[in-house]
C-alpha positions as CSV (number, residue, x, y, z in Angstrom):
1,M,92.6,98.2,-0.8
2,E,92.1,101.8,0.4
3,A,92.8,103.1,-3.1
4,L,90.1,100.8,-4.5
5,F,87.5,102.0,-2.1
6,T,88.4,105.6,-2.6
7,A,88.1,105.1,-6.4
8,V,84.8,103.4,-6.0
9,G,83.4,106.3,-3.9
10,L,84.9,108.9,-6.2
11,G,83.5,107.2,-9.3
12,F,80.1,106.7,-7.8
13,G,79.7,110.3,-6.5
14,A,81.1,112.0,-9.6
15,I,79.0,110.0,-12.1
16,F,75.8,110.0,-10.0
17,V,75.9,113.8,-9.7
18,G,76.9,114.2,-13.4
19,E,74.1,112.1,-14.6
20,M,71.3,114.1,-12.9
21,G,69.2,115.7,-15.6
22,D,71.3,114.1,-18.4
23,K,69.8,112.8,-21.6
24,S,70.3,109.2,-20.5
25,Q,67.8,109.8,-17.7
26,L,65.2,111.0,-20.2
27,M,66.0,108.0,-22.3
28,A,65.6,105.6,-19.4
29,L,62.3,107.2,-18.4
30,T,61.0,106.9,-22.0
31,F,62.2,103.3,-22.4
32,A,60.5,102.3,-19.1
33,T,57.2,103.5,-20.6
34,R,57.6,101.4,-23.7
35,Y,59.5,98.2,-22.8
36,R,59.5,95.6,-20.0
37,L,61.2,96.9,-16.9
38,R,63.6,93.9,-16.8
39,S,64.7,94.6,-20.4
40,V,65.3,98.3,-19.7
41,I,67.3,97.7,-16.5
42,L,69.4,94.9,-18.1
43,G,70.0,96.9,-21.2
44,M,71.1,99.9,-19.2
45,F,73.4,97.8,-17.1
46,I,75.1,96.2,-20.1
47,A,75.5,99.5,-21.9
48,I,76.7,101.4,-18.9
49,A,79.2,98.6,-17.9
50,I,80.6,98.6,-21.5
51,L,80.8,102.4,-21.7
52,I,82.4,102.9,-18.3
53,G,84.8,100.0,-18.9
54,L,85.7,101.4,-22.3
55,S,86.2,104.9,-20.8
56,V,88.4,103.7,-17.9
57,G,90.3,101.3,-20.1
58,V,91.1,103.9,-22.8
59,G,92.0,106.6,-20.3
60,A,92.7,110.2,-20.9
61,A,95.6,109.5,-23.2
62,L,93.5,108.1,-26.1
63,G,90.5,110.3,-25.5
64,N,91.4,112.7,-28.3
65,F,91.5,110.0,-30.9
66,L,87.8,109.0,-30.6
67,P,85.6,110.6,-33.4
68,T,83.0,111.8,-30.9
69,D,81.5,114.5,-33.1
70,W,80.7,112.0,-35.8
71,I,79.4,109.5,-33.3
72,R,77.1,112.3,-31.9
73,L,75.8,113.0,-35.4
74,A,75.0,109.3,-36.0
75,A,73.3,109.2,-32.6
76,A,71.2,112.3,-33.6
77,V,70.0,110.6,-36.7
78,L,69.2,107.4,-34.7
79,F,67.3,109.3,-32.0
80,I,65.2,111.2,-34.6
81,G,64.5,107.8,-36.2
82,F,63.4,106.4,-32.8
83,G,61.1,109.4,-32.4
84,L,59.5,108.9,-35.8
85,W,59.2,105.2,-35.1
86,A,57.4,105.9,-31.8
87,L,54.8,108.0,-33.7
88,R,53.8,105.1,-36.0
89,G,51.6,103.7,-33.2
90,E,50.6,100.1,-32.7
91,D,47.7,98.0,-33.7
92,D,46.0,96.9,-30.5
93,D,44.9,93.6,-32.2
94,D,48.4,92.6,-33.0
95,D,49.4,91.0,-29.7
96,E,52.3,89.0,-31.3
97,H,53.8,92.2,-32.6
98,A,53.6,93.8,-29.1
99,V,55.4,90.8,-27.6
100,K,58.2,91.0,-30.2
101,E,58.5,94.7,-29.6
102,R,58.8,94.3,-25.8
103,R,61.5,91.7,-26.4
104,S,63.4,93.9,-28.8
105,G,63.6,96.5,-26.1
106,L,66.8,95.1,-24.7
107,L,68.8,95.6,-27.9
108,T,67.2,99.0,-28.5
109,V,68.1,100.2,-25.0
110,I,71.7,98.9,-25.3
111,G,72.2,100.5,-28.7
112,A,70.6,103.8,-27.8
113,M,72.5,104.2,-24.5
114,L,75.8,103.3,-26.1
115,L,75.4,105.8,-29.0
116,A,74.0,108.6,-26.8
117,E,76.6,108.3,-24.1
118,L,79.7,107.7,-26.3
119,G,81.8,110.9,-26.0
120,D,79.4,112.3,-23.4
121,K,80.7,114.0,-20.2
122,T,80.2,110.8,-18.3
123,M,82.6,109.0,-20.6
124,I,85.2,111.8,-20.4
125,L,84.9,112.0,-16.7
126,S,85.4,108.3,-16.4
127,M,88.5,108.5,-18.6
128,A,89.9,111.2,-16.4
129,L,89.1,109.4,-13.1
130,G,90.4,106.1,-14.5
131,S,93.7,107.7,-15.5
132,Q,94.4,109.0,-12.0
133,N,92.8,106.4,-9.7
134,N,92.4,102.6,-9.4
135,P,90.7,101.7,-12.7
136,W,88.7,98.8,-11.2
137,G,87.4,101.0,-8.4
138,V,86.5,103.7,-10.9
139,W,84.7,101.2,-13.1
140,I,82.7,99.7,-10.3
141,G,81.8,103.1,-8.7
142,A,81.1,104.9,-12.0
143,T,78.9,102.0,-13.3
144,A,77.0,101.9,-10.0
145,G,76.6,105.7,-10.0
146,M,75.3,106.0,-13.5
147,L,73.0,103.0,-13.0
148,A,71.6,104.4,-9.8
149,A,70.9,107.8,-11.4
150,D,69.2,106.2,-14.4
151,L,67.2,103.8,-12.3
152,L,65.5,106.8,-10.7
153,A,64.2,107.7,-14.1
154,V,63.3,104.1,-15.0
155,F,61.0,103.8,-11.9
156,A,59.4,107.2,-12.7
157,G,58.8,105.9,-16.3
158,A,57.2,102.7,-15.0
159,W,54.9,104.7,-12.9
160,V,54.0,106.9,-15.9
161,A,53.3,103.8,-18.0
162,R,50.7,102.6,-15.4
163,H,49.0,105.9,-15.0
164,I,49.1,107.8,-18.3
165,P,47.2,106.7,-21.5
166,E,49.3,105.0,-24.1
167,R,48.8,107.6,-26.8
168,F,50.2,110.3,-24.6
169,I,53.2,108.1,-23.8
170,R,53.7,107.4,-27.5
171,W,53.7,111.1,-28.4
172,G,55.8,112.1,-25.4
173,S,58.4,109.4,-26.3
174,A,58.5,110.7,-29.8
175,V,59.0,114.2,-28.7
176,V,61.8,113.3,-26.2
177,F,63.7,111.2,-28.8
178,I,63.3,113.9,-31.6
179,V,64.4,116.7,-29.2
180,I,67.4,114.7,-28.0
181,G,68.2,113.9,-31.7
182,V,68.0,117.6,-32.7
183,F,70.2,118.7,-29.8
184,L,72.8,116.0,-30.5
185,G,72.7,117.0,-34.2
186,I,73.2,120.7,-33.4
187,E,76.0,119.9,-30.9
188,A,77.8,117.6,-33.4
189,T,77.3,120.0,-36.3
190,L,78.7,123.0,-34.3
191,A,81.7,120.9,-33.2
192,L,82.4,119.7,-36.7
193,T,82.1,123.1,-38.3
194,G,83.6,125.1,-35.5
């Protein structure tokens, strides 16, 4: 039982600190300005639990077989697409469209978080921790640590959504997604060509 609690603490601490300032926090903040808080939190929880579970389950032994550079390149294209989509704006008279968009936030959050974090330092760290410690403890601790770090950004994003005009949020979201996409693309391209 002590090994489980040690793994939980180790997983929580390592991932919480590792997530500070990471792209997933920027994404969480941006999603919180655009979608319902409940959808963002649930989407993040699902994506994080899957990612950390996959990382711990796979372990360090299979980590080299994941095509992370190609996944990063696909994520880059997706993020740039999200940024361009955010620029399109919304028709204020189209309430039905706005309700559908808020509902679709859950799948958007899950998909974006999964793609952005696949092959990221969080996943690699979880693999390493899971290969050397109690895997259930690492999964619980790392999932809680990543969720806690990203929730800080979600609540900041919810505050921004209440206090900043929608057009600034839309442009800010677009810039954040495009910048993340460009950086992911550069990172993937350098890894694939280097």
